[in-house]
C-alpha positions as CSV (number, residue, x, y, z in Angstrom):
1,M,0.0,0.0,0.0
2,R,1.4,3.4,-0.9
3,H,0.4,6.2,1.5
4,N,0.1,9.9,0.7
5,H,3.3,11.5,2.0
6,Q,1.3,14.2,3.8
7,S,-0.7,11.8,5.9
8,P,1.0,8.4,6.1
9,L,-0.9,5.7,8.0
10,F,0.8,3.9,10.9
11,S,4.2,5.5,10.1
12,E,4.7,8.9,11.6
13,A,5.7,7.6,15.1
14,S,5.2,4.6,17.3
15,L,2.0,4.5,19.3
16,D,4.0,3.3,22.4
17,S,6.1,6.5,22.3
18,Y,3.0,8.6,21.9
19,L,1.4,7.0,24.9
20,R,4.5,7.5,27.0
21,D,4.5,11.2,26.0
22,K,0.8,11.5,27.0
23,I,1.6,10.1,30.5
24,E,4.4,12.6,30.8
25,T,2.1,15.4,29.8
26,L,-0.5,14.2,32.2
27,D,2.1,14.3,35.0
28,T,3.1,17.8,34.0
29,D,-0.5,19.0,34.0
30,I,-1.1,17.6,37.5
31,Q,2.1,18.9,38.9
32,S,1.1,22.4,37.6
33,L,-2.1,22.4,39.7
34,S,-2.1,25.2,42.3
35,G,-2.3,24.4,45.9
36,Q,-5.6,26.5,46.0
37,K,-7.2,24.3,43.3
38,L,-6.1,21.1,45.1
39,M,-7.6,22.4,48.4
40,N,-10.9,23.7,46.9
41,T,-11.7,20.9,44.4
42,D,-13.0,17.5,45.4
43,E,-10.5,14.8,44.6
44,A,-13.0,12.6,42.7
45,T,-13.8,15.6,40.5
46,L,-10.1,16.2,39.7
47,V,-9.6,12.5,39.0
48,K,-12.6,12.4,36.6
49,E,-11.5,15.6,34.9
50,F,-8.0,14.2,34.1
51,V,-9.3,10.7,33.2
52,D,-11.8,12.2,30.8
53,R,-9.3,14.6,29.3
54,Y,-6.6,11.9,28.7
55,T,-8.7,8.9,27.7
56,L,-8.1,7.9,24.1
57,N,-10.7,6.3,21.8
58,A,-9.5,3.8,19.2
59,P,-10.4,4.8,15.6
60,K,-12.8,2.6,13.8
61,L,-14.0,2.6,10.2
62,I,-17.7,2.7,9.5
63,E,-17.5,0.6,6.3
64,D,-21.2,0.3,5.8
65,K,-21.3,4.0,5.2
66,K,-18.5,4.2,2.7
67,I,-19.0,6.2,-0.5
68,I,-17.5,4.9,-3.7
69,D,-17.0,7.1,-6.7
70,A,-15.5,6.0,-10.1
71,Q,-14.8,8.2,-13.1
72,E,-13.3,7.5,-16.5
73,A,-9.7,8.7,-16.5
74,D,-6.4,8.5,-18.4
75,V,-4.3,5.9,-16.7
76,T,-0.6,5.4,-17.1
77,V,0.4,1.8,-17.6
78,R,3.6,-0.1,-18.5
79,G,3.8,-3.2,-20.6
80,N,5.1,-4.8,-23.8
81,F,3.0,-3.4,-26.6
82,D,4.8,-4.7,-29.7
83,F,8.1,-4.5,-27.7
84,D,7.5,-0.9,-26.8
85,E,7.6,-0.9,-22.9
86,G,5.9,2.4,-22.5
87,P,4.7,4.0,-20.3
88,F,1.4,4.6,-22.1
89,N,-1.7,6.6,-21.2
90,I,-4.9,4.6,-21.8
91,K,-8.5,5.0,-20.7
92,G,-9.2,3.5,-17.3
93,L,-10.9,4.4,-14.1
94,A,-10.1,6.8,-11.2
95,I,-11.7,5.5,-8.1
96,T,-12.2,7.2,-4.7
97,I,-13.5,5.5,-1.6
98,K,-14.4,7.6,1.4
99,I,-15.0,5.9,4.8
100,P,-16.2,7.7,7.9
101,I,-14.0,7.3,11.0
102,T,-15.1,7.3,14.7
103,G,-12.8,7.7,17.6
104,D,-9.4,9.6,17.6
105,A,-8.6,9.6,13.9
106,E,-5.2,11.1,14.4
107,L,-4.1,7.8,15.9
108,L,-4.3,6.3,12.4
109,H,-0.9,7.9,11.8
110,L,0.8,6.0,14.6
111,R,2.4,2.5,14.5
112,P,1.0,0.1,17.0
113,T,3.2,-2.3,19.0
114,S,2.1,-5.2,16.8
115,Y,2.2,-3.9,13.2
116,T,1.0,-5.5,10.0
117,Y,2.7,-4.2,6.9
118,S,1.7,-4.8,3.3
119,M,3.0,-3.3,0.0
120,G,-0.6,-3.5,-1.2
121,H,-1.8,-2.0,-4.5
122,Q,-1.4,1.2,-6.4
123,G,-3.8,3.1,-4.2
124,D,-3.1,6.2,-2.0
125,V,-4.5,6.2,1.5
126,L,-4.8,9.3,3.6
127,V,-6.9,10.8,6.4
128,Q,-9.0,13.9,5.8
129,K,-10.6,15.1,9.0
130,E,-13.0,12.3,10.0
131,L,-12.7,10.4,6.7
132,L,-10.4,7.7,5.4
133,V,-9.8,8.3,1.7
134,L,-8.5,5.7,-0.6
135,T,-7.8,6.6,-4.3
136,Y,-6.9,4.3,-7.1
137,E,-6.2,4.4,-10.9
138,T,-6.6,1.2,-12.8
139,A,-7.0,-0.1,-16.3
140,E,-8.5,-3.4,-14.9
141,K,-11.8,-4.3,-16.6
142,Q,-13.1,-6.9,-14.1
143,P,-15.2,-5.5,-11.3
144,E,-14.2,-8.1,-8.7
145,K,-10.5,-7.6,-9.3
146,I,-11.0,-3.8,-9.0
147,K,-12.9,-4.3,-5.7
148,Q,-10.0,-6.5,-4.4
149,M,-7.7,-3.4,-4.5
150,W,-9.4,-1.6,-1.6
151,Q,-10.7,-4.7,0.1
152,Q,-7.1,-6.0,0.6
153,D,-5.9,-2.6,1.7
154,L,-8.8,-2.3,4.2
155,E,-8.1,-5.7,5.6
156,I,-4.5,-4.6,6.5
157,I,-5.8,-1.3,7.9
158,N,-8.4,-3.0,10.1
159,K,-5.7,-5.4,11.4
160,N,-3.7,-2.5,12.5
161,L,-6.7,-0.8,14.0
162,I,-7.3,-3.9,16.2
163,N,-3.7,-3.6,17.3
164,I,-4.2,0.1,18.2
165,E,-7.3,-0.8,20.2
166,R,-5.3,-3.4,22.1
167,D,-2.6,-0.9,23.0
168,L,-5.1,1.8,24.0
169,A,-6.9,-0.7,26.3
170,N,-3.8,-1.1,28.3
171,Y,-3.2,2.7,28.5
172,N,-6.8,3.5,29.4
173,S,-7.2,0.8,32.0
174,S,-4.2,2.2,33.9
175,L,-5.1,5.8,33.5
176,Q,-7.1,6.3,36.7
177,S,-4.5,4.7,38.9
178,N,-1.9,6.9,37.2
179,V,-4.0,10.0,37.9
180,N,-4.5,8.9,41.6
181,S,-0.8,8.4,42.1
182,M,0.2,11.7,40.5
183,L,-2.5,13.6,42.4
184,S,-1.3,12.0,45.7
185,K,2.2,13.1,44.9
186,R,1.2,16.6,44.1
187,K,-1.0,17.0,47.2
188,K,1.9,15.8,49.4
189,E,4.3,18.2,47.8
190,S,1.7,21.1,48.1
191,G,1.1,20.2,51.8
192,N,4.9,20.2,52.5
193,N,5.4,23.5,50.8
194,Q,2.4,25.0,52.7
195,S,3.9,23.8,56.0
196,L,7.2,25.4,55.0
197,I,5.5,28.7,54.1
198,D,3.6,28.7,57.4
199,A,6.8,28.1,59.3
200,I,8.5,31.0,57.5
201,K,5.6,33.3,58.2
202,L,5.8,32.5,61.9
203,G,9.3,34.1,61.9
Protein backbone atom coordinates (compact mmCIF):
# COMPACT_ATOMS: atom_id res chain seq x y z
CA MET A 1 0.00 0.00 0.00
CA ARG A 2 1.38 3.44 -0.85
CA HIS A 3 0.44 6.20 1.52
CA ASN A 4 0.11 9.86 0.68
CA HIS A 5 3.31 11.46 1.99
CA GLN A 6 1.34 14.18 3.77
CA SER A 7 -0.69 11.75 5.90
CA PRO A 8 1.02 8.37 6.12
CA LEU A 9 -0.93 5.72 7.99
CA PHE A 10 0.80 3.94 10.89
CA SER A 11 4.21 5.46 10.11
CA GLU A 12 4.67 8.92 11.63
CA ALA A 13 5.74 7.60 15.06
CA SER A 14 5.24 4.63 17.35
CA LEU A 15 2.01 4.54 19.35
CA ASP A 16 4.00 3.33 22.36
CA SER A 17 6.14 6.50 22.34
CA TYR A 18 3.04 8.63 21.87
CA LEU A 19 1.38 7.04 24.91
CA ARG A 20 4.48 7.53 27.04
CA ASP A 21 4.48 11.20 26.03
CA LYS A 22 0.79 11.45 27.00
CA ILE A 23 1.58 10.12 30.48
CA GLU A 24 4.42 12.62 30.84
CA THR A 25 2.10 15.45 29.76
CA LEU A 26 -0.52 14.23 32.23
CA ASP A 27 2.06 14.32 35.01
CA THR A 28 3.12 17.83 34.01
CA ASP A 29 -0.50 19.02 34.02
CA ILE A 30 -1.14 17.57 37.46
CA GLN A 31 2.09 18.91 38.93
CA SER A 32 1.15 22.38 37.64
CA LEU A 33 -2.07 22.40 39.72
CA SER A 34 -2.07 25.19 42.26
CA GLY A 35 -2.33 24.45 45.94
CA GLN A 36 -5.55 26.46 45.99
CA LYS A 37 -7.18 24.28 43.31
CA LEU A 38 -6.06 21.14 45.13
CA MET A 39 -7.58 22.44 48.35
CA ASN A 40 -10.85 23.71 46.87
CA THR A 41 -11.67 20.91 44.41
CA ASP A 42 -13.03 17.52 45.40
CA GLU A 43 -10.47 14.81 44.60
CA ALA A 44 -13.00 12.64 42.74
CA THR A 45 -13.81 15.63 40.53
CA LEU A 46 -10.13 16.15 39.75
CA VAL A 47 -9.64 12.47 38.96
CA LYS A 48 -12.63 12.44 36.60
CA GLU A 49 -11.46 15.65 34.92
CA PHE A 50 -8.04 14.23 34.08
CA VAL A 51 -9.27 10.75 33.16
CA ASP A 52 -11.84 12.23 30.77
CA ARG A 53 -9.25 14.57 29.25
CA TYR A 54 -6.62 11.91 28.66
CA THR A 55 -8.74 8.89 27.70
CA LEU A 56 -8.12 7.91 24.07
CA ASN A 57 -10.69 6.29 21.78
CA ALA A 58 -9.49 3.78 19.19
CA PRO A 59 -10.35 4.82 15.63
CA LYS A 60 -12.83 2.61 13.78
CA LEU A 61 -13.96 2.57 10.17
CA ILE A 62 -17.69 2.74 9.46
CA GLU A 63 -17.45 0.64 6.31
CA ASP A 64 -21.19 0.27 5.80
CA LYS A 65 -21.33 4.04 5.22
CA LYS A 66 -18.51 4.19 2.70
CA ILE A 67 -18.99 6.20 -0.49
CA ILE A 68 -17.45 4.87 -3.72
CA ASP A 69 -16.96 7.15 -6.70
CA ALA A 70 -15.55 6.04 -10.07
CA GLN A 71 -14.82 8.16 -13.12
CA GLU A 72 -13.27 7.48 -16.50
CA ALA A 73 -9.68 8.74 -16.53
CA ASP A 74 -6.38 8.55 -18.41
CA VAL A 75 -4.31 5.89 -16.66
CA THR A 76 -0.57 5.40 -17.08
CA VAL A 77 0.43 1.78 -17.63
CA ARG A 78 3.60 -0.08 -18.53
CA GLY A 79 3.82 -3.21 -20.63
CA ASN A 80 5.06 -4.83 -23.76
CA PHE A 81 3.04 -3.37 -26.62
CA ASP A 82 4.82 -4.66 -29.73
CA PHE A 83 8.07 -4.51 -27.74
CA ASP A 84 7.53 -0.89 -26.78
CA GLU A 85 7.63 -0.88 -22.93
CA GLY A 86 5.88 2.43 -22.51
CA PRO A 87 4.67 4.00 -20.30
CA PHE A 88 1.38 4.57 -22.05
CA ASN A 89 -1.74 6.56 -21.22
CA ILE A 90 -4.91 4.57 -21.79
CA LYS A 91 -8.50 4.97 -20.72
CA GLY A 92 -9.24 3.47 -17.34
CA LEU A 93 -10.86 4.39 -14.06
CA ALA A 94 -10.06 6.79 -11.22
CA ILE A 95 -11.70 5.47 -8.06
CA THR A 96 -12.18 7.18 -4.70
CA ILE A 97 -13.49 5.46 -1.57
CA LYS A 98 -14.40 7.61 1.45
CA ILE A 99 -15.04 5.87 4.77
CA PRO A 100 -16.18 7.70 7.95
CA ILE A 101 -13.97 7.29 11.03
CA THR A 102 -15.10 7.29 14.66
CA GLY A 103 -12.76 7.73 17.62
CA ASP A 104 -9.45 9.61 17.58
CA ALA A 105 -8.65 9.64 13.85
CA GLU A 106 -5.15 11.09 14.38
CA LEU A 107 -4.09 7.77 15.91
CA LEU A 108 -4.25 6.28 12.40
CA HIS A 109 -0.87 7.90 11.79
CA LEU A 110 0.80 6.00 14.64
CA ARG A 111 2.37 2.55 14.47
CA PRO A 112 0.96 0.06 17.01
CA THR A 113 3.19 -2.27 19.02
CA SER A 114 2.14 -5.17 16.80
CA TYR A 115 2.17 -3.89 13.24
CA THR A 116 0.97 -5.54 10.02
CA TYR A 117 2.66 -4.21 6.89
CA SER A 118 1.73 -4.76 3.26
CA MET A 119 2.97 -3.33 -0.02
CA GLY A 120 -0.61 -3.53 -1.22
CA HIS A 121 -1.85 -2.05 -4.48
CA GLN A 122 -1.39 1.18 -6.38
CA GLY A 123 -3.77 3.14 -4.18
CA ASP A 124 -3.06 6.18 -2.04
CA VAL A 125 -4.46 6.20 1.49
CA LEU A 126 -4.85 9.30 3.63
CA VAL A 127 -6.94 10.80 6.41
CA GLN A 128 -9.01 13.92 5.75
CA LYS A 129 -10.58 15.05 9.02
CA GLU A 130 -13.02 12.28 9.97
CA LEU A 131 -12.70 10.36 6.70
CA LEU A 132 -10.35 7.68 5.43
CA VAL A 133 -9.84 8.33 1.71
CA LEU A 134 -8.49 5.67 -0.65
CA THR A 135 -7.77 6.56 -4.27
CA TYR A 136 -6.88 4.25 -7.15
CA GLU A 137 -6.21 4.44 -10.85
CA THR A 138 -6.61 1.23 -12.82
CA ALA A 139 -6.98 -0.13 -16.31
CA GLU A 140 -8.49 -3.36 -14.94
CA LYS A 141 -11.80 -4.31 -16.56
CA GLN A 142 -13.09 -6.94 -14.13
CA PRO A 143 -15.22 -5.45 -11.31
CA GLU A 144 -14.24 -8.09 -8.73
CA LYS A 145 -10.51 -7.55 -9.30
CA ILE A 146 -11.01 -3.80 -8.96
CA LYS A 147 -12.85 -4.25 -5.65
CA GLN A 148 -10.03 -6.45 -4.37
CA MET A 149 -7.71 -3.43 -4.53
CA TRP A 150 -9.36 -1.63 -1.65
CA GLN A 151 -10.69 -4.74 0.08
CA GLN A 152 -7.15 -6.03 0.60
CA ASP A 153 -5.92 -2.61 1.72
CA LEU A 154 -8.81 -2.29 4.18
CA GLU A 155 -8.06 -5.74 5.57
CA ILE A 156 -4.53 -4.62 6.48
CA ILE A 157 -5.78 -1.30 7.88
CA ASN A 158 -8.36 -3.04 10.08
CA LYS A 159 -5.75 -5.45 11.43
CA ASN A 160 -3.68 -2.47 12.54
CA LEU A 161 -6.73 -0.77 14.03
CA ILE A 162 -7.30 -3.87 16.18
CA ASN A 163 -3.69 -3.62 17.34
CA ILE A 164 -4.16 0.08 18.17
CA GLU A 165 -7.29 -0.77 20.17
CA ARG A 166 -5.31 -3.36 22.14
CA ASP A 167 -2.55 -0.85 22.96
CA LEU A 168 -5.11 1.76 24.02
CA ALA A 169 -6.94 -0.71 26.27
CA ASN A 170 -3.76 -1.11 28.34
CA TYR A 171 -3.21 2.66 28.45
CA ASN A 172 -6.82 3.52 29.35
CA SER A 173 -7.17 0.81 31.99
CA SER A 174 -4.18 2.17 33.93
CA LEU A 175 -5.12 5.84 33.49
CA GLN A 176 -7.14 6.26 36.69
CA SER A 177 -4.46 4.66 38.87
CA ASN A 178 -1.85 6.91 37.24
CA VAL A 179 -3.98 9.99 37.93
CA ASN A 180 -4.54 8.93 41.55
CA SER A 181 -0.81 8.38 42.08
CA MET A 182 0.17 11.69 40.48
CA LEU A 183 -2.47 13.63 42.42
CA SER A 184 -1.33 12.05 45.69
CA LYS A 185 2.25 13.07 44.93
CA ARG A 186 1.19 16.62 44.07
CA LYS A 187 -0.99 16.96 47.21
CA LYS A 188 1.86 15.77 49.40
CA GLU A 189 4.25 18.21 47.75
CA SER A 190 1.73 21.05 48.10
CA GLY A 191 1.14 20.22 51.77
CA ASN A 192 4.87 20.16 52.50
CA ASN A 193 5.36 23.50 50.76
CA GLN A 194 2.42 25.03 52.65
CA SER A 195 3.92 23.83 55.95
CA LEU A 196 7.21 25.43 54.96
CA ILE A 197 5.45 28.70 54.07
CA ASP A 198 3.58 28.69 57.40
CA ALA A 199 6.81 28.11 59.29
CA ILE A 200 8.48 30.99 57.49
CA LYS A 201 5.57 33.33 58.22
CA LEU A 202 5.82 32.53 61.93
CA GLY A 203 9.26 34.11 61.85
